[in-house]
A tleap script that builds the chain and sets N, CA, C and O, in Angstrom:
source leaprc.protein.ff14SB
mol = sequence {
  NMET ASN TYR ARG ARG LYS ASP LYS SER LYS
  GLU LEU ALA ASN LYS LEU LEU THR LEU ASP
  ILE ASP GLU GLY ILE ARG ILE GLU SER SER
  THR GLN LYS LYS LYS ILE PHE ILE ASN ARG
  ASN ALA LEU GLY ILE PHE VAL VAL GLN LEU
  THR THR ASN ASN LYS ALA ASN ASP ASP ASN
  ASN ILE ARG TYR PHE GLY PHE VAL ASN GLU
  VAL VAL GLN PHE VAL ARG SER SER PHE LYS
  LYS HIE PHE LEU ILE VAL GLU CTYR
}
set mol.1.N position { 0.830 -1.186 0.000 }
set mol.1.CA position { 0.000 0.000 0.000 }
set mol.1.C position { 0.871 1.245 0.000 }
set mol.1.O position { 1.943 1.286 0.603 }
set mol.2.N position { 0.381 2.239 -0.685 }
set mol.2.CA position { 1.095 3.504 -0.761 }
set mol.2.C position { 0.334 4.538 0.071 }
set mol.2.O position { -0.780 4.927 -0.277 }
set mol.3.N position { 0.944 4.977 1.167 }
set mol.3.CA position { 0.308 5.968 2.029 }
set mol.3.C position { 0.885 7.336 1.728 }
set mol.3.O position { 2.096 7.493 1.567 }
set mol.4.N position { 0.018 8.312 1.656 }
set mol.4.CA position { 0.456 9.697 1.461 }
set mol.4.C position { 0.135 10.495 2.710 }
set mol.4.O position { -0.933 10.353 3.305 }
set mol.5.N position { 1.059 11.316 3.085 }
set mol.5.CA position { 0.784 12.233 4.198 }
set mol.5.C position { 0.027 13.431 3.664 }
set mol.5.O position { 0.394 14.016 2.645 }
set mol.6.N position { -1.015 13.778 4.355 }
set mol.6.CA position { -1.852 14.897 3.936 }
set mol.6.C position { -1.147 16.219 4.228 }
set mol.6.O position { -0.633 16.431 5.326 }
set mol.7.N position { -1.130 17.093 3.246 }
set mol.7.CA position { -0.583 18.434 3.446 }
set mol.7.C position { -1.595 19.224 4.273 }
set mol.7.O position { -2.736 19.416 3.852 }
set mol.8.N position { -1.179 19.670 5.429 }
set mol.8.CA position { -2.088 20.341 6.358 }
set mol.8.C position { -2.114 21.856 6.190 }
set mol.8.O position { -2.706 22.556 7.011 }
set mol.9.N position { -1.484 22.368 5.143 }
set mol.9.CA position { -1.418 23.813 4.947 }
set mol.9.C position { -2.797 24.433 4.773 }
set mol.9.O position { -3.065 25.499 5.327 }
set mol.10.N position { -3.668 23.792 4.020 }
set mol.10.CA position { -5.023 24.333 3.807 }
set mol.10.C position { -5.829 24.291 5.095 }
set mol.10.O position { -6.562 25.230 5.404 }
set mol.11.N position { -5.692 23.201 5.849 }
set mol.11.CA position { -6.382 23.100 7.134 }
set mol.11.C position { -5.922 24.207 8.076 }
set mol.11.O position { -6.741 24.836 8.747 }
set mol.12.N position { -4.617 24.445 8.124 }
set mol.12.CA position { -4.073 25.497 8.971 }
set mol.12.C position { -4.574 26.866 8.520 }
set mol.12.O position { -4.961 27.686 9.353 }
set mol.13.N position { -4.572 27.118 7.227 }
set mol.13.CA position { -5.038 28.407 6.703 }
set mol.13.C position { -6.492 28.652 7.084 }
set mol.13.O position { -6.848 29.768 7.462 }
set mol.14.N position { -7.331 27.636 6.992 }
set mol.14.CA position { -8.742 27.786 7.363 }
set mol.14.C position { -8.902 28.080 8.846 }
set mol.14.O position { -9.737 28.898 9.231 }
set mol.15.N position { -8.107 27.419 9.681 }
set mol.15.CA position { -8.177 27.676 11.125 }
set mol.15.C position { -7.685 29.088 11.459 }
set mol.15.O position { -8.228 29.746 12.346 }
set mol.16.N position { -6.665 29.543 10.749 }
set mol.16.CA position { -6.152 30.895 10.987 }
set mol.16.C position { -7.163 31.961 10.587 }
set mol.16.O position { -7.276 32.993 11.249 }
set mol.17.N position { -7.890 31.719 9.517 }
set mol.17.CA position { -8.894 32.688 9.057 }
set mol.17.C position { -9.999 32.906 10.081 }
set mol.17.O position { -10.571 33.994 10.158 }
set mol.18.N position { -10.302 31.885 10.863 }
set mol.18.CA position { -11.390 31.977 11.839 }
set mol.18.C position { -10.885 32.151 13.268 }
set mol.18.O position { -11.679 32.117 14.209 }
set mol.19.N position { -9.586 32.334 13.444 }
set mol.19.CA position { -9.004 32.467 14.777 }
set mol.19.C position { -9.431 33.785 15.419 }
set mol.19.O position { -9.268 34.855 14.833 }
set mol.20.N position { -9.976 33.693 16.625 }
set mol.20.CA position { -10.414 34.866 17.368 }
set mol.20.C position { -9.312 35.273 18.350 }
set mol.20.O position { -8.382 34.502 18.587 }
set mol.21.N position { -9.407 36.465 18.917 }
set mol.21.CA position { -8.332 36.969 19.775 }
set mol.21.C position { -8.218 36.208 21.091 }
set mol.21.O position { -7.173 36.280 21.737 }
set mol.22.N position { -9.254 35.482 21.513 }
set mol.22.CA position { -9.164 34.706 22.748 }
set mol.22.C position { -8.896 33.223 22.484 }
set mol.22.O position { -9.069 32.395 23.379 }
set mol.23.N position { -8.477 32.886 21.272 }
set mol.23.CA position { -8.162 31.521 20.902 }
set mol.23.C position { -6.700 31.420 20.483 }
set mol.23.O position { -6.022 32.431 20.306 }
set mol.24.N position { -6.231 30.202 20.329 }
set mol.24.CA position { -4.862 29.994 19.880 }
set mol.24.C position { -4.714 28.674 19.162 }
set mol.24.O position { -5.600 27.821 19.203 }
set mol.25.N position { -3.584 28.517 18.506 }
set mol.25.CA position { -3.257 27.286 17.799 }
set mol.25.C position { -1.840 26.888 18.201 }
set mol.25.O position { -0.931 27.717 18.242 }
set mol.26.N position { -1.675 25.596 18.496 }
set mol.26.CA position { -0.342 25.055 18.788 }
set mol.26.C position { 0.013 24.089 17.662 }
set mol.26.O position { -0.780 23.214 17.316 }
set mol.27.N position { 1.187 24.249 17.102 }
set mol.27.CA position { 1.699 23.378 16.049 }
set mol.27.C position { 2.871 22.614 16.638 }
set mol.27.O position { 3.773 23.212 17.225 }
set mol.28.N position { 2.863 21.297 16.486 }
set mol.28.CA position { 3.976 20.510 17.013 }
set mol.28.C position { 4.225 19.287 16.142 }
set mol.28.O position { 3.401 18.900 15.314 }
set mol.29.N position { 5.374 18.705 16.359 }
set mol.29.CA position { 5.768 17.509 15.620 }
set mol.29.C position { 6.431 16.544 16.591 }
set mol.29.O position { 7.223 16.955 17.439 }
set mol.30.N position { 6.109 15.273 16.468 }
set mol.30.CA position { 6.720 14.288 17.356 }
set mol.30.C position { 8.167 14.012 16.976 }
set mol.30.O position { 8.951 13.561 17.811 }
set mol.31.N position { 8.527 14.276 15.734 }
set mol.31.CA position { 9.895 14.000 15.289 }
set mol.31.C position { 10.839 15.166 15.509 }
set mol.31.O position { 12.050 14.971 15.606 }
set mol.32.N position { 10.304 16.372 15.589 }
set mol.32.CA position { 11.137 17.552 15.804 }
set mol.32.C position { 10.872 18.091 17.191 }
set mol.32.O position { 9.744 18.028 17.680 }
set mol.33.N position { 11.871 18.606 17.812 }
set mol.33.CA position { 11.746 19.073 19.192 }
set mol.33.C position { 11.449 20.561 19.242 }
set mol.33.O position { 12.192 21.335 19.845 }
set mol.34.N position { 10.357 20.952 18.602 }
set mol.34.CA position { 9.967 22.359 18.636 }
set mol.34.C position { 8.459 22.473 18.510 }
set mol.34.O position { 7.783 21.553 18.051 }
set mol.35.N position { 7.946 23.627 18.928 }
set mol.35.CA position { 6.522 23.922 18.858 }
set mol.35.C position { 6.345 25.351 18.385 }
set mol.35.O position { 7.222 26.196 18.564 }
set mol.36.N position { 5.200 25.607 17.779 }
set mol.36.CA position { 4.833 26.965 17.392 }
set mol.36.C position { 3.480 27.276 18.018 }
set mol.36.O position { 2.542 26.486 17.912 }
set mol.37.N position { 3.385 28.423 18.665 }
set mol.37.CA position { 2.139 28.908 19.234 }
set mol.37.C position { 1.689 30.113 18.423 }
set mol.37.O position { 2.479 31.019 18.157 }
set mol.38.N position { 0.418 30.125 18.031 }
set mol.38.CA position { -0.113 31.209 17.199 }
set mol.38.C position { -1.334 31.806 17.879 }
set mol.38.O position { -2.263 31.091 18.255 }
set mol.39.N position { -1.322 33.113 18.029 }
set mol.39.CA position { -2.456 33.876 18.541 }
set mol.39.C position { -2.688 35.055 17.617 }
set mol.39.O position { -1.882 35.340 16.731 }
set mol.40.N position { -3.796 35.732 17.835 }
set mol.40.CA position { -4.119 36.920 17.045 }
set mol.40.C position { -4.396 38.063 18.013 }
set mol.40.O position { -5.139 37.893 18.980 }
set mol.41.N position { -3.803 39.225 17.759 }
set mol.41.CA position { -4.040 40.348 18.656 }
set mol.41.C position { -5.275 41.144 18.211 }
set mol.41.O position { -5.910 40.804 17.213 }
set mol.42.N position { -5.605 42.182 18.943 }
set mol.42.CA position { -6.816 42.961 18.676 }
set mol.42.C position { -6.798 43.655 17.316 }
set mol.42.O position { -7.857 43.976 16.777 }
set mol.43.N position { -5.619 43.888 16.756 }
set mol.43.CA position { -5.500 44.521 15.441 }
set mol.43.C position { -5.580 43.516 14.296 }
set mol.43.O position { -5.555 43.894 13.125 }
set mol.44.N position { -5.679 42.218 14.648 }
set mol.44.CA position { -5.755 41.180 13.628 }
set mol.44.C position { -4.407 40.658 13.183 }
set mol.44.O position { -4.322 39.865 12.245 }
set mol.45.N position { -3.343 41.101 13.856 }
set mol.45.CA position { -1.988 40.650 13.532 }
set mol.45.C position { -1.755 39.292 14.198 }
set mol.45.O position { -2.135 39.088 15.351 }
set mol.46.N position { -1.132 38.374 13.472 }
set mol.46.CA position { -0.811 37.060 14.029 }
set mol.46.C position { 0.494 37.146 14.810 }
set mol.46.O position { 1.500 37.647 14.307 }
set mol.47.N position { 0.466 36.651 16.046 }
set mol.47.CA position { 1.640 36.601 16.904 }
set mol.47.C position { 2.079 35.142 16.945 }
set mol.47.O position { 1.340 34.277 17.416 }
set mol.48.N position { 3.282 34.873 16.452 }
set mol.48.CA position { 3.771 33.505 16.284 }
set mol.48.C position { 5.035 33.326 17.108 }
set mol.48.O position { 6.014 34.051 16.926 }
set mol.49.N position { 5.008 32.349 18.023 }
set mol.49.CA position { 6.156 32.080 18.871 }
set mol.49.C position { 6.695 30.686 18.566 }
set mol.49.O position { 5.967 29.698 18.669 }
set mol.50.N position { 7.953 30.610 18.194 }
set mol.50.CA position { 8.635 29.346 17.938 }
set mol.50.C position { 9.462 28.989 19.161 }
set mol.50.O position { 10.327 29.760 19.577 }
set mol.51.N position { 9.195 27.811 19.744 }
set mol.51.CA position { 9.959 27.350 20.893 }
set mol.51.C position { 10.626 26.026 20.547 }
set mol.51.O position { 10.102 25.237 19.761 }
set mol.52.N position { 11.782 25.799 21.143 }
set mol.52.CA position { 12.514 24.547 20.934 }
set mol.52.C position { 12.869 23.946 22.284 }
set mol.52.O position { 12.882 24.640 23.300 }
set mol.53.N position { 13.154 22.661 22.285 }
set mol.53.CA position { 13.611 21.985 23.505 }
set mol.53.C position { 15.122 22.063 23.664 }
set mol.53.O position { 15.682 21.568 24.642 }
set mol.54.N position { 15.768 22.684 22.702 }
set mol.54.CA position { 17.212 22.825 22.730 }
set mol.54.C position { 17.580 23.975 23.677 }
set mol.54.O position { 17.352 25.141 23.354 }
set mol.55.N position { 18.136 23.654 24.822 }
set mol.55.CA position { 18.466 24.673 25.825 }
set mol.55.C position { 19.518 25.664 25.327 }
set mol.55.O position { 19.527 26.822 25.745 }
set mol.56.N position { 20.397 25.214 24.443 }
set mol.56.CA position { 21.436 26.106 23.919 }
set mol.56.C position { 20.849 27.154 22.982 }
set mol.56.O position { 21.420 28.232 22.817 }
set mol.57.N position { 19.708 26.840 22.366 }
set mol.57.CA position { 19.085 27.762 21.401 }
set mol.57.C position { 17.674 28.102 21.857 }
set mol.57.O position { 16.734 28.069 21.062 }
set mol.58.N position { 17.526 28.430 23.137 }
set mol.58.CA position { 16.210 28.676 23.706 }
set mol.58.C position { 15.867 30.168 23.655 }
set mol.58.O position { 15.666 30.805 24.688 }
set mol.59.N position { 15.804 30.709 22.443 }
set mol.59.CA position { 15.533 32.136 22.299 }
set mol.59.C position { 14.042 32.440 22.177 }
set mol.59.O position { 13.654 33.608 22.198 }
set mol.60.N position { 13.195 31.410 22.048 }
set mol.60.CA position { 11.747 31.587 21.948 }
set mol.60.C position { 11.381 32.731 21.008 }
set mol.60.O position { 10.811 33.742 21.417 }
set mol.61.N position { 11.714 32.545 19.783 }
set mol.61.CA position { 11.476 33.496 18.706 }
set mol.61.C position { 10.016 33.946 18.623 }
set mol.61.O position { 9.125 33.103 18.517 }
set mol.62.N position { 9.758 35.224 18.668 }
set mol.62.CA position { 8.410 35.760 18.470 }
set mol.62.C position { 8.423 36.583 17.197 }
set mol.62.O position { 9.280 37.444 17.000 }
set mol.63.N position { 7.452 36.300 16.337 }
set mol.63.CA position { 7.330 37.018 15.061 }
set mol.63.C position { 5.894 37.489 14.891 }
set mol.63.O position { 4.965 36.951 15.493 }
set mol.64.N position { 5.738 38.504 14.057 }
set mol.64.CA position { 4.423 39.063 13.781 }
set mol.64.C position { 4.168 39.003 12.281 }
set mol.64.O position { 5.025 39.364 11.475 }
set mol.65.N position { 2.967 38.538 11.920 }
set mol.65.CA position { 2.597 38.412 10.512 }
set mol.65.C position { 1.225 39.038 10.296 }
set mol.65.O position { 0.334 38.913 11.136 }
set mol.66.N position { 1.066 39.706 9.173 }
set mol.66.CA position { -0.196 40.351 8.855 }
set mol.66.C position { -1.132 39.504 8.008 }
set mol.66.O position { -2.320 39.806 7.903 }
set mol.67.N position { -0.603 38.442 7.403 }
set mol.67.CA position { -1.404 37.655 6.471 }
set mol.67.C position { -1.296 36.165 6.770 }
set mol.67.O position { -0.258 35.677 7.216 }
set mol.68.N position { -2.389 35.456 6.515 }
set mol.68.CA position { -2.462 34.015 6.747 }
set mol.68.C position { -1.374 33.281 5.969 }
set mol.68.O position { -0.711 32.397 6.511 }
set mol.69.N position { -1.186 33.644 4.701 }
set mol.69.CA position { -0.213 32.918 3.882 }
set mol.69.C position { 1.207 33.058 4.419 }
set mol.69.O position { 2.025 32.159 4.221 }
set mol.70.N position { 1.516 34.153 5.088 }
set mol.70.CA position { 2.836 34.324 5.696 }
set mol.70.C position { 3.027 33.362 6.867 }
set mol.70.O position { 4.101 32.786 7.042 }
set mol.71.N position { 1.971 33.198 7.666 }
set mol.71.CA position { 2.040 32.277 8.799 }
set mol.71.C position { 2.190 30.848 8.305 }
set mol.71.O position { 3.021 30.097 8.815 }
set mol.72.N position { 1.389 30.468 7.311 }
set mol.72.CA position { 1.454 29.113 6.754 }
set mol.72.C position { 2.842 28.841 6.186 }
set mol.72.O position { 3.390 27.758 6.391 }
set mol.73.N position { 3.404 29.789 5.491 }
set mol.73.CA position { 4.743 29.633 4.914 }
set mol.73.C position { 5.790 29.452 6.015 }
set mol.73.O position { 6.696 28.630 5.876 }
set mol.74.N position { 5.673 30.213 7.104 }
set mol.74.CA position { 6.604 30.084 8.221 }
set mol.74.C position { 6.500 28.700 8.863 }
set mol.74.O position { 7.513 28.072 9.170 }
set mol.75.N position { 5.259 28.229 9.066 }
set mol.75.CA position { 5.049 26.902 9.664 }
set mol.75.C position { 5.623 25.818 8.759 }
set mol.75.O position { 6.303 24.908 9.232 }
set mol.76.N position { 5.355 25.913 7.471 }
set mol.76.CA position { 5.879 24.903 6.536 }
set mol.76.C position { 7.403 24.917 6.480 }
set mol.76.O position { 8.026 23.863 6.351 }
set mol.77.N position { 8.002 26.086 6.576 }
set mol.77.CA position { 9.464 26.144 6.559 }
set mol.77.C position { 10.063 25.592 7.854 }
set mol.77.O position { 11.203 25.128 7.866 }
set mol.78.N position { 9.298 25.643 8.933 }
set mol.78.CA position { 9.781 25.128 10.217 }
set mol.78.C position { 9.552 23.631 10.368 }
set mol.78.O position { 10.376 22.939 10.964 }
set mol.79.N position { 8.432 23.117 9.830 }
set mol.79.CA position { 8.047 21.728 10.048 }
set mol.79.C position { 7.923 20.895 8.779 }
set mol.79.O position { 7.677 19.692 8.867 }
set mol.80.N position { 8.079 21.476 7.640 }
set mol.80.CA position { 7.794 20.808 6.374 }
set mol.80.C position { 6.303 20.448 6.357 }
set mol.80.O position { 5.470 21.319 6.609 }
set mol.81.N position { 5.947 19.206 6.070 }
set mol.81.CA position { 4.528 18.827 6.021 }
set mol.81.C position { 4.105 18.007 7.232 }
set mol.81.O position { 2.935 17.640 7.344 }
set mol.82.N position { 5.019 17.715 8.132 }
set mol.82.CA position { 4.754 16.791 9.224 }
set mol.82.C position { 4.518 17.546 10.529 }
set mol.82.O position { 5.457 17.805 11.280 }
set mol.83.N position { 3.265 17.897 10.794 }
set mol.83.CA position { 2.959 18.592 12.035 }
set mol.83.C position { 1.530 18.324 12.456 }
set mol.83.O position { 0.689 17.918 11.654 }
set mol.84.N position { 1.275 18.559 13.731 }
set mol.84.CA position { -0.041 18.372 14.332 }
set mol.84.C position { -0.583 19.753 14.695 }
set mol.84.O position { 0.145 20.589 15.231 }
set mol.85.N position { -1.861 19.991 14.402 }
set mol.85.CA position { -2.513 21.259 14.712 }
set mol.85.C position { -3.460 21.046 15.883 }
set mol.85.O position { -4.344 20.191 15.827 }
set mol.86.N position { -3.275 21.830 16.948 }
set mol.86.CA position { -4.135 21.738 18.131 }
set mol.86.C position { -4.691 23.132 18.408 }
set mol.86.O position { -3.934 24.093 18.541 }
set mol.87.N position { -6.005 23.235 18.493 }
set mol.87.CA position { -6.643 24.514 18.837 }
set mol.87.C position { -6.871 24.575 20.337 }
set mol.87.O position { -7.173 23.569 20.980 }
set mol.88.N position { -6.719 25.775 20.881 }
set mol.88.CA position { -7.019 25.969 22.304 }
set mol.88.C position { -7.698 27.299 22.527 }
set mol.88.O position { -8.027 27.640 23.663 }
savepdb mol mol.pdb
quit
């Protein structure tokens, strides 16, 4: 059998479009030791925090994006196609 991994970029984009200021999204991967937390501020700007388990590189990068496609591109560049989306 040939299994394909589903590209979650469209799912993420849809969740980002409906994200309210009191909600958030956590992106994680079991194979990579990092997580991304995404929130939206009152101006509609996406606040994206990249965290790693690497103590030597524990800078907890915070970035701001104005558009959904920018956030999706950042997530894909950080995790490729292998990630889990959790809403909170």
